[in-house]
A tleap script that builds the chain and sets N, CA, C and O, in Angstrom:
source leaprc.protein.ff14SB
mol = sequence {
  NMET LYS LYS MET LEU MET ILE VAL VAL ALA
  SER SER VAL VAL LEU LEU ALA GLY CYS SER
  THR PRO GLU GLN ARG ARG ALA GLU CYS GLU
  ALA GLN GLY ILE SER LYS ASP THR CYS TYR
  LEU ALA GLU VAL GLN HIE LYS GLU ALA ILE
  ASN THR ALA ALA TYR ASN ALA GLN TRP ALA
  ASN ALA ARG ASP ALA ALA ALA GLY THR GLY
  ILE TRP ALA LYS LYS LYS LYS CLYS
}
set mol.1.N position { -5.171 9.450 -28.259 }
set mol.1.CA position { -6.021 8.940 -27.198 }
set mol.1.C position { -5.773 7.440 -26.993 }
set mol.1.O position { -5.663 6.978 -25.858 }
set mol.2.N position { -5.685 6.684 -28.091 }
set mol.2.CA position { -5.442 5.255 -27.982 }
set mol.2.C position { -4.079 4.980 -27.358 }
set mol.2.O position { -3.918 4.057 -26.560 }
set mol.3.N position { -3.103 5.799 -27.738 }
set mol.3.CA position { -1.756 5.611 -27.229 }
set mol.3.C position { -1.732 5.822 -25.715 }
set mol.3.O position { -1.075 5.073 -24.992 }
set mol.4.N position { -2.441 6.835 -25.242 }
set mol.4.CA position { -2.492 7.122 -23.814 }
set mol.4.C position { -3.173 5.981 -23.065 }
set mol.4.O position { -2.722 5.596 -21.986 }
set mol.5.N position { -4.245 5.442 -23.618 }
set mol.5.CA position { -4.960 4.327 -23.003 }
set mol.5.C position { -4.053 3.102 -22.921 }
set mol.5.O position { -4.046 2.394 -21.914 }
set mol.6.N position { -3.300 2.859 -23.972 }
set mol.6.CA position { -2.373 1.723 -23.981 }
set mol.6.C position { -1.312 1.879 -22.891 }
set mol.6.O position { -0.952 0.905 -22.231 }
set mol.7.N position { -0.815 3.093 -22.702 }
set mol.7.CA position { 0.196 3.351 -21.679 }
set mol.7.C position { -0.381 3.107 -20.296 }
set mol.7.O position { 0.272 2.500 -19.448 }
set mol.8.N position { -1.601 3.576 -20.061 }
set mol.8.CA position { -2.246 3.382 -18.769 }
set mol.8.C position { -2.467 1.898 -18.496 }
set mol.8.O position { -2.194 1.427 -17.391 }
set mol.9.N position { -2.952 1.166 -19.475 }
set mol.9.CA position { -3.190 -0.272 -19.299 }
set mol.9.C position { -1.879 -1.003 -19.049 }
set mol.9.O position { -1.803 -1.854 -18.162 }
set mol.10.N position { -0.860 -0.686 -19.812 }
set mol.10.CA position { 0.434 -1.354 -19.657 }
set mol.10.C position { 1.031 -1.073 -18.280 }
set mol.10.O position { 1.562 -1.982 -17.644 }
set mol.11.N position { 0.951 0.160 -17.818 }
set mol.11.CA position { 1.505 0.480 -16.502 }
set mol.11.C position { 0.706 -0.192 -15.391 }
set mol.11.O position { 1.276 -0.589 -14.375 }
set mol.12.N position { -0.603 -0.323 -15.573 }
set mol.12.CA position { -1.422 -1.022 -14.578 }
set mol.12.C position { -1.024 -2.486 -14.478 }
set mol.12.O position { -0.926 -3.037 -13.382 }
set mol.13.N position { -0.796 -3.105 -15.615 }
set mol.13.CA position { -0.396 -4.512 -15.633 }
set mol.13.C position { 0.957 -4.684 -14.944 }
set mol.13.O position { 1.148 -5.626 -14.175 }
set mol.14.N position { 1.873 -3.796 -15.212 }
set mol.14.CA position { 3.203 -3.880 -14.602 }
set mol.14.C position { 3.107 -3.710 -13.089 }
set mol.14.O position { 3.768 -4.433 -12.343 }
set mol.15.N position { 2.290 -2.760 -12.627 }
set mol.15.CA position { 2.141 -2.542 -11.191 }
set mol.15.C position { 1.503 -3.743 -10.496 }
set mol.15.O position { 1.925 -4.133 -9.407 }
set mol.16.N position { 0.496 -4.319 -11.123 }
set mol.16.CA position { -0.195 -5.447 -10.507 }
set mol.16.C position { 0.610 -6.742 -10.584 }
set mol.16.O position { 0.337 -7.680 -9.835 }
set mol.17.N position { 1.569 -6.806 -11.454 }
set mol.17.CA position { 2.380 -8.014 -11.589 }
set mol.17.C position { 3.194 -8.277 -10.330 }
set mol.17.O position { 3.510 -9.427 -10.026 }
set mol.18.N position { 3.531 -7.238 -9.605 }
set mol.18.CA position { 4.315 -7.392 -8.385 }
set mol.18.C position { 3.484 -7.785 -7.180 }
set mol.18.O position { 4.050 -8.105 -6.134 }
set mol.19.N position { 2.181 -7.774 -7.284 }
set mol.19.CA position { 1.307 -8.113 -6.158 }
set mol.19.C position { 1.267 -9.617 -5.950 }
set mol.19.O position { 1.335 -10.399 -6.898 }
set mol.20.N position { 1.155 -9.996 -4.698 }
set mol.20.CA position { 0.980 -11.411 -4.390 }
set mol.20.C position { -0.083 -11.532 -3.303 }
set mol.20.O position { -0.282 -10.618 -2.502 }
set mol.21.N position { -0.744 -12.646 -3.292 }
set mol.21.CA position { -1.794 -12.871 -2.308 }
set mol.21.C position { -1.173 -13.373 -1.015 }
set mol.21.O position { -0.038 -13.851 -1.011 }
set mol.22.N position { -1.916 -13.265 0.086 }
set mol.22.CA position { -1.389 -13.805 1.350 }
set mol.22.C position { -1.067 -15.295 1.244 }
set mol.22.O position { -0.091 -15.765 1.828 }
set mol.23.N position { -1.884 -16.029 0.505 }
set mol.23.CA position { -1.633 -17.461 0.344 }
set mol.23.C position { -0.318 -17.708 -0.383 }
set mol.23.O position { 0.430 -18.620 -0.028 }
set mol.24.N position { -0.031 -16.891 -1.410 }
set mol.24.CA position { 1.226 -17.046 -2.139 }
set mol.24.C position { 2.422 -16.750 -1.233 }
set mol.24.O position { 3.422 -17.467 -1.254 }
set mol.25.N position { 2.305 -15.680 -0.436 }
set mol.25.CA position { 3.410 -15.332 0.460 }
set mol.25.C position { 3.638 -16.421 1.502 }
set mol.25.O position { 4.783 -16.750 1.813 }
set mol.26.N position { 2.549 -16.987 2.047 }
set mol.26.CA position { 2.703 -18.066 3.030 }
set mol.26.C position { 3.316 -19.313 2.389 }
set mol.26.O position { 4.162 -19.975 2.989 }
set mol.27.N position { 2.885 -19.625 1.171 }
set mol.27.CA position { 3.433 -20.800 0.473 }
set mol.27.C position { 4.930 -20.615 0.205 }
set mol.27.O position { 5.708 -21.555 0.368 }
set mol.28.N position { 5.332 -19.418 -0.202 }
set mol.28.CA position { 6.753 -19.147 -0.437 }
set mol.28.C position { 7.540 -19.254 0.865 }
set mol.28.O position { 8.664 -19.757 0.887 }
set mol.29.N position { 6.939 -18.778 1.937 }
set mol.29.CA position { 7.582 -18.846 3.246 }
set mol.29.C position { 7.784 -20.307 3.668 }
set mol.29.O position { 8.869 -20.698 4.098 }
set mol.30.N position { 6.724 -21.098 3.535 }
set mol.30.CA position { 6.805 -22.512 3.908 }
set mol.30.C position { 7.767 -23.279 3.008 }
set mol.30.O position { 8.411 -24.228 3.455 }
set mol.31.N position { 7.867 -22.879 1.753 }
set mol.31.CA position { 8.784 -23.546 0.816 }
set mol.31.C position { 10.242 -23.363 1.229 }
set mol.31.O position { 11.109 -24.142 0.833 }
set mol.32.N position { 10.504 -22.331 2.024 }
set mol.32.CA position { 11.864 -22.098 2.508 }
set mol.32.C position { 12.174 -22.922 3.756 }
set mol.32.O position { 13.260 -22.815 4.326 }
set mol.33.N position { 11.204 -23.749 4.176 }
set mol.33.CA position { 11.431 -24.610 5.327 }
set mol.33.C position { 11.045 -23.970 6.652 }
set mol.33.O position { 11.395 -24.487 7.713 }
set mol.34.N position { 10.338 -22.866 6.605 }
set mol.34.CA position { 9.904 -22.177 7.822 }
set mol.34.C position { 8.566 -22.778 8.250 }
set mol.34.O position { 7.751 -23.149 7.406 }
set mol.35.N position { 8.346 -22.873 9.546 }
set mol.35.CA position { 7.123 -23.512 10.037 }
set mol.35.C position { 5.880 -22.730 9.619 }
set mol.35.O position { 5.928 -21.521 9.389 }
set mol.36.N position { 4.778 -23.448 9.530 }
set mol.36.CA position { 3.504 -22.857 9.115 }
set mol.36.C position { 3.066 -21.755 10.087 }
set mol.36.O position { 2.560 -20.717 9.660 }
set mol.37.N position { 3.260 -21.981 11.389 }
set mol.37.CA position { 2.880 -20.988 12.398 }
set mol.37.C position { 3.670 -19.692 12.244 }
set mol.37.O position { 3.119 -18.597 12.353 }
set mol.38.N position { 4.965 -19.836 11.989 }
set mol.38.CA position { 5.814 -18.657 11.832 }
set mol.38.C position { 5.431 -17.882 10.572 }
set mol.38.O position { 5.413 -16.652 10.578 }
set mol.39.N position { 5.127 -18.601 9.495 }
set mol.39.CA position { 4.718 -17.942 8.254 }
set mol.39.C position { 3.391 -17.207 8.444 }
set mol.39.O position { 3.205 -16.105 7.928 }
set mol.40.N position { 2.468 -17.826 9.190 }
set mol.40.CA position { 1.180 -17.187 9.474 }
set mol.40.C position { 1.397 -15.924 10.296 }
set mol.40.O position { 0.792 -14.890 10.012 }
set mol.41.N position { 2.249 -15.996 11.306 }
set mol.41.CA position { 2.539 -14.834 12.139 }
set mol.41.C position { 3.161 -13.713 11.311 }
set mol.41.O position { 2.824 -12.544 11.496 }
set mol.42.N position { 4.057 -14.059 10.409 }
set mol.42.CA position { 4.676 -13.054 9.539 }
set mol.42.C position { 3.620 -12.380 8.660 }
set mol.42.O position { 3.687 -11.173 8.423 }
set mol.43.N position { 2.656 -13.149 8.180 }
set mol.43.CA position { 1.595 -12.585 7.344 }
set mol.43.C position { 0.709 -11.640 8.150 }
set mol.43.O position { 0.318 -10.581 7.659 }
set mol.44.N position { 0.395 -12.020 9.379 }
set mol.44.CA position { -0.410 -11.161 10.247 }
set mol.44.C position { 0.326 -9.853 10.505 }
set mol.44.O position { -0.274 -8.780 10.453 }
set mol.45.N position { 1.615 -9.939 10.782 }
set mol.45.CA position { 2.410 -8.736 11.029 }
set mol.45.C position { 2.500 -7.867 9.771 }
set mol.45.O position { 2.524 -6.640 9.866 }
set mol.46.N position { 2.549 -8.496 8.599 }
set mol.46.CA position { 2.575 -7.759 7.335 }
set mol.46.C position { 1.297 -6.936 7.189 }
set mol.46.O position { 1.350 -5.759 6.831 }
set mol.47.N position { 0.153 -7.555 7.467 }
set mol.47.CA position { -1.126 -6.845 7.378 }
set mol.47.C position { -1.205 -5.718 8.401 }
set mol.47.O position { -1.684 -4.628 8.091 }
set mol.48.N position { -0.737 -5.980 9.620 }
set mol.48.CA position { -0.752 -4.957 10.665 }
set mol.48.C position { 0.109 -3.762 10.281 }
set mol.48.O position { -0.263 -2.620 10.554 }
set mol.49.N position { 1.252 -4.007 9.653 }
set mol.49.CA position { 2.136 -2.916 9.231 }
set mol.49.C position { 1.455 -2.051 8.176 }
set mol.49.O position { 1.554 -0.824 8.218 }
set mol.50.N position { 0.766 -2.684 7.232 }
set mol.50.CA position { 0.056 -1.932 6.197 }
set mol.50.C position { -1.064 -1.099 6.817 }
set mol.50.O position { -1.231 0.073 6.481 }
set mol.51.N position { -1.832 -1.710 7.724 }
set mol.51.CA position { -2.923 -0.980 8.374 }
set mol.51.C position { -2.410 0.166 9.232 }
set mol.51.O position { -3.009 1.242 9.248 }
set mol.52.N position { -1.315 -0.049 9.942 }
set mol.52.CA position { -0.737 1.007 10.769 }
set mol.52.C position { -0.290 2.187 9.913 }
set mol.52.O position { -0.519 3.341 10.276 }
set mol.53.N position { 0.346 1.903 8.784 }
set mol.53.CA position { 0.776 2.982 7.887 }
set mol.53.C position { -0.433 3.746 7.354 }
set mol.53.O position { -0.393 4.972 7.244 }
set mol.54.N position { -1.503 3.031 7.025 }
set mol.54.CA position { -2.708 3.688 6.516 }
set mol.54.C position { -3.346 4.566 7.595 }
set mol.54.O position { -3.767 5.689 7.316 }
set mol.55.N position { -3.418 4.051 8.832 }
set mol.55.CA position { -4.001 4.835 9.923 }
set mol.55.C position { -3.160 6.074 10.217 }
set mol.55.O position { -3.705 7.152 10.455 }
set mol.56.N position { -1.838 5.927 10.201 }
set mol.56.CA position { -0.971 7.080 10.446 }
set mol.56.C position { -1.166 8.143 9.375 }
set mol.56.O position { -1.189 9.336 9.678 }
set mol.57.N position { -1.307 7.717 8.127 }
set mol.57.CA position { -1.546 8.680 7.045 }
set mol.57.C position { -2.903 9.359 7.226 }
set mol.57.O position { -3.037 10.559 6.985 }
set mol.58.N position { -3.909 8.591 7.650 }
set mol.58.CA position { -5.236 9.162 7.892 }
set mol.58.C position { -5.177 10.233 8.964 }
set mol.58.O position { -5.702 11.331 8.781 }
set mol.59.N position { -4.540 9.918 10.080 }
set mol.59.CA position { -4.461 10.874 11.171 }
set mol.59.C position { -3.680 12.118 10.766 }
set mol.59.O position { -4.063 13.231 11.127 }
set mol.60.N position { -2.605 11.947 10.030 }
set mol.60.CA position { -1.820 13.100 9.577 }
set mol.60.C position { -2.644 13.977 8.638 }
set mol.60.O position { -2.591 15.204 8.724 }
set mol.61.N position { -3.404 13.348 7.742 }
set mol.61.CA position { -4.247 14.125 6.836 }
set mol.61.C position { -5.347 14.860 7.591 }
set mol.61.O position { -5.642 16.017 7.289 }
set mol.62.N position { -5.955 14.197 8.570 }
set mol.62.CA position { -7.007 14.834 9.362 }
set mol.62.C position { -6.442 16.001 10.163 }
set mol.62.O position { -7.062 17.061 10.247 }
set mol.63.N position { -5.257 15.802 10.754 }
set mol.63.CA position { -4.618 16.873 11.516 }
set mol.63.C position { -4.326 18.076 10.626 }
set mol.63.O position { -4.606 19.216 10.998 }
set mol.64.N position { -3.760 17.815 9.449 }
set mol.64.CA position { -3.446 18.900 8.524 }
set mol.64.C position { -4.705 19.602 8.030 }
set mol.64.O position { -4.714 20.823 7.872 }
set mol.65.N position { -5.770 18.838 7.785 }
set mol.65.CA position { -7.023 19.440 7.321 }
set mol.65.C position { -7.607 20.335 8.395 }
set mol.65.O position { -8.086 21.429 8.096 }
set mol.66.N position { -7.576 19.886 9.645 }
set mol.66.CA position { -8.120 20.682 10.735 }
set mol.66.C position { -7.295 21.944 10.966 }
set mol.66.O position { -7.842 22.992 11.309 }
set mol.67.N position { -5.991 21.847 10.782 }
set mol.67.CA position { -5.109 22.988 11.011 }
set mol.67.C position { -4.985 23.882 9.781 }
set mol.67.O position { -4.455 24.990 9.868 }
set mol.68.N position { -5.467 23.410 8.646 }
set mol.68.CA position { -5.337 24.197 7.414 }
set mol.68.C position { -3.923 24.208 6.877 }
set mol.68.O position { -3.508 25.168 6.229 }
set mol.69.N position { -3.184 23.152 7.142 }
set mol.69.CA position { -1.805 23.064 6.654 }
set mol.69.C position { -1.703 21.951 5.626 }
set mol.69.O position { -2.706 21.329 5.274 }
set mol.70.N position { -0.494 21.700 5.144 }
set mol.70.CA position { -0.293 20.644 4.172 }
set mol.70.C position { -0.992 20.955 2.856 }
set mol.70.O position { -0.923 22.085 2.373 }
set mol.71.N position { -1.650 19.990 2.284 }
set mol.71.CA position { -2.315 20.214 1.009 }
set mol.71.C position { -3.582 21.046 1.147 }
set mol.71.O position { -4.151 21.498 0.153 }
set mol.72.N position { -4.026 21.247 2.405 }
set mol.72.CA position { -5.219 22.059 2.641 }
set mol.72.C position { -4.896 23.520 2.909 }
set mol.72.O position { -5.802 24.320 3.141 }
set mol.73.N position { -3.623 23.876 2.880 }
set mol.73.CA position { -3.237 25.250 3.121 }
set mol.73.C position { -3.771 26.141 2.016 }
set mol.73.O position { -3.707 25.801 0.834 }
set mol.74.N position { -4.290 27.268 2.414 }
set mol.74.CA position { -4.820 28.206 1.419 }
set mol.74.C position { -3.650 28.906 0.731 }
set mol.74.O position { -2.700 29.355 1.372 }
set mol.75.N position { -3.749 28.980 -0.567 }
set mol.75.CA position { -2.694 29.636 -1.347 }
set mol.75.C position { -2.871 31.144 -1.261 }
set mol.75.O position { -3.986 31.663 -1.322 }
set mol.76.N position { -1.752 31.832 -1.119 }
set mol.76.CA position { -1.802 33.296 -1.059 }
set mol.76.C position { -1.908 33.846 -2.472 }
set mol.76.O position { -1.212 33.404 -3.386 }
set mol.77.N position { -2.787 34.812 -2.626 }
set mol.77.CA position { -2.928 35.467 -3.925 }
set mol.77.C position { -1.887 36.553 -4.041 }
set mol.77.O position { -1.580 37.250 -3.074 }
set mol.78.N position { -1.345 36.687 -5.246 }
set mol.78.CA position { -0.317 37.704 -5.472 }
set mol.78.C position { -0.926 38.989 -5.948 }
set mol.78.O position { -0.209 39.960 -6.190 }
savepdb mol mol.pdb
quit
């Protein structure tokens, strides 16, 4: 049990290590000599891309749930 908990904690730390805040991304962008406005626009577009992907997944899941397909498909009994 302890070993499994350690694995879960370690994998969580590794996954979160790759995350960066919007401020960090903008600072890295500006450090490359790119204008502040352009870096801000890139950050806005980054957020919009994430939201669009989430909305598309939501709609696909809702469509599949309503149609009874995908993960909501009923399994046939043998």
